[in-house]
C-alpha positions as CSV (number, residue, x, y, z in Angstrom):
1,X,63.6,140.8,-68.1
2,X,66.7,140.2,-69.0
3,X,67.5,140.9,-72.2
4,X,66.0,144.7,-70.9
5,X,68.3,144.5,-67.9
6,X,70.2,147.9,-67.4
7,X,71.7,147.3,-64.2
8,X,75.4,147.0,-64.6
9,X,77.2,144.4,-62.1
10,X,77.6,140.5,-61.4
11,X,74.3,140.0,-59.6
12,X,71.6,138.3,-61.8
13,X,68.4,138.2,-60.8
14,X,65.4,135.7,-61.1
15,X,61.6,136.4,-59.5
16,X,59.1,134.5,-59.6
17,X,55.7,136.4,-59.2
18,X,52.3,135.0,-58.0
19,X,49.5,136.6,-56.8
20,X,48.6,137.4,-53.3
21,X,46.1,134.3,-53.0
22,X,48.6,132.5,-54.2
23,X,50.9,132.6,-51.1
24,X,51.4,131.4,-47.7
25,X,50.8,134.1,-45.2
26,X,54.0,135.5,-45.1
27,X,54.5,138.7,-42.9
28,X,57.0,140.9,-45.0
29,X,59.9,141.7,-42.9
30,X,61.9,145.2,-44.2
31,X,65.5,144.8,-44.3
32,X,68.4,146.4,-45.5
33,X,69.9,145.4,-49.1
34,X,73.4,146.2,-50.2
35,X,73.0,149.2,-52.9
36,X,73.8,147.0,-55.8
37,X,70.8,144.7,-54.5
38,X,68.7,147.6,-54.0
39,X,69.4,149.0,-57.3
40,X,68.6,145.7,-59.5
41,X,65.4,145.6,-57.2
42,X,63.8,149.2,-58.2
43,X,65.5,147.8,-61.8
44,X,62.9,144.8,-62.1
45,X,60.1,146.7,-60.3
46,X,60.3,149.8,-63.0
47,X,60.9,147.3,-65.5
48,X,57.7,144.7,-64.3
49,X,55.5,148.0,-63.4
50,X,55.6,149.4,-67.1
51,X,54.6,146.0,-68.0
52,X,51.9,145.7,-65.9
53,X,50.2,149.0,-64.9
54,X,48.3,149.0,-61.8
55,X,49.9,146.3,-60.5
56,X,52.0,146.2,-56.7
57,X,55.2,144.6,-56.1
58,X,55.4,143.0,-52.6
59,X,59.0,141.3,-52.3
60,X,59.2,138.3,-50.1
61,X,62.8,138.9,-48.2
62,X,62.3,135.5,-46.3
63,X,61.9,133.5,-49.2
64,X,64.7,135.1,-51.1
65,X,67.3,132.9,-51.9
66,X,71.5,134.3,-53.1
67,X,74.4,131.8,-55.1
68,X,76.6,131.7,-58.0
69,X,77.8,127.7,-58.9
70,X,79.8,127.3,-55.7
71,X,77.5,128.9,-52.7
72,X,73.8,129.0,-52.8
73,X,72.7,130.6,-49.2
74,X,69.4,132.1,-48.4
75,X,68.9,135.6,-48.5
76,X,69.3,136.3,-45.1
77,X,72.9,134.3,-45.3
78,X,73.5,136.2,-48.4
79,X,72.9,139.9,-46.9
80,X,75.8,138.7,-44.1
81,X,78.4,137.5,-46.4
82,X,78.5,140.5,-48.6
83,X,79.1,142.8,-45.5
84,X,82.6,140.7,-45.5
85,X,83.4,142.5,-49.2
86,X,83.2,145.7,-46.9
87,X,85.1,144.6,-43.9
88,X,87.4,142.0,-42.6
89,X,85.1,141.6,-39.2
90,X,81.6,142.2,-37.8
91,X,80.1,141.8,-34.3
92,X,77.1,140.2,-33.6
93,X,75.3,143.6,-33.1
94,X,77.0,145.0,-36.3
95,X,75.6,142.8,-38.5
96,X,71.7,142.9,-36.8
97,X,72.1,147.1,-37.5
98,X,73.8,146.3,-41.2
99,X,71.0,143.8,-42.2
100,X,68.0,144.9,-40.4
101,X,67.6,141.1,-39.3
102,X,65.8,140.4,-36.5
103,X,67.6,139.4,-33.3
104,X,67.0,135.1,-33.4
105,X,66.6,135.4,-37.6
106,X,70.4,136.8,-37.7
107,X,71.6,134.6,-35.0
108,X,70.1,131.7,-36.7
109,X,71.7,133.0,-40.1
110,X,75.2,133.5,-38.3
111,X,74.8,130.1,-36.5
112,X,74.2,128.5,-40.0
113,X,77.6,130.1,-41.5
114,X,79.7,129.9,-38.6
115,X,78.8,126.9,-36.6
116,X,77.2,124.5,-39.3
117,X,79.4,122.0,-41.8
118,X,80.3,124.7,-44.4
119,X,81.7,126.9,-42.1
120,X,82.6,130.0,-44.6
121,X,82.4,132.4,-41.4
122,X,84.3,131.9,-38.6
123,X,83.5,132.6,-34.8
124,X,85.5,134.4,-31.9
125,X,84.9,133.2,-29.5
126,X,84.4,129.8,-31.0
127,X,81.2,127.7,-29.8
128,X,78.4,126.1,-31.3
129,X,75.5,129.3,-30.4
130,X,76.1,132.7,-31.3
131,X,75.9,135.0,-28.2
132,X,76.3,138.3,-27.7
133,X,79.8,140.0,-27.9
134,X,80.8,137.0,-30.9
135,X,83.0,138.4,-33.8
136,X,82.6,136.9,-37.1
137,X,85.3,136.4,-40.3
138,X,86.0,135.4,-43.2
139,X,87.1,131.4,-43.1
140,X,90.4,131.9,-45.3
141,X,91.0,128.0,-44.8
142,X,87.4,127.5,-46.0
143,X,87.2,124.1,-48.4
144,X,84.7,122.0,-49.7
145,X,85.1,118.6,-51.4
146,X,81.7,119.9,-53.7
147,X,81.3,122.3,-56.5
148,X,77.7,123.4,-55.6
149,X,77.5,123.6,-52.1
150,X,74.2,124.4,-50.3
151,X,74.0,126.1,-46.8
152,X,71.1,125.6,-45.3
153,X,69.4,127.7,-42.4
154,X,69.4,126.4,-39.1
155,X,65.9,125.3,-38.3
156,X,64.4,127.5,-35.4
157,X,63.0,125.2,-32.5
158,X,59.0,124.9,-32.2
159,X,57.5,125.4,-28.4
């Protein structure tokens, strides 16, 4: 695919394809990808289906990861971070609407980006939890000693 890639841009796509019986049972989630990611996903789909007729692709967005050499994040984290290419700050509600990520997931995602060890976003008001009315903006002061930083998702508490 990389040799035949016709999608311009600086996003590099790597896809792992397994048959349905090899995947754990994940419920597909409908999310809103930025236009450049949608174009790349569509480009791959056309390429793959031209090579393998009669197959169906089902994207598992909860398993996606995005990152360059400096920052490795989950797909949901990347969707939130990419919003900051278009604006300086966003409310929790604006992020939920723009990404299409469900409330619990978006709160965990924002908590990992603004309240964890590697705080690439700032939250106003400050605090450990993400609450209604919180606003988020880029942390221009962000520094980290490591070259490659992986920002883990906050684990969901199970009851």
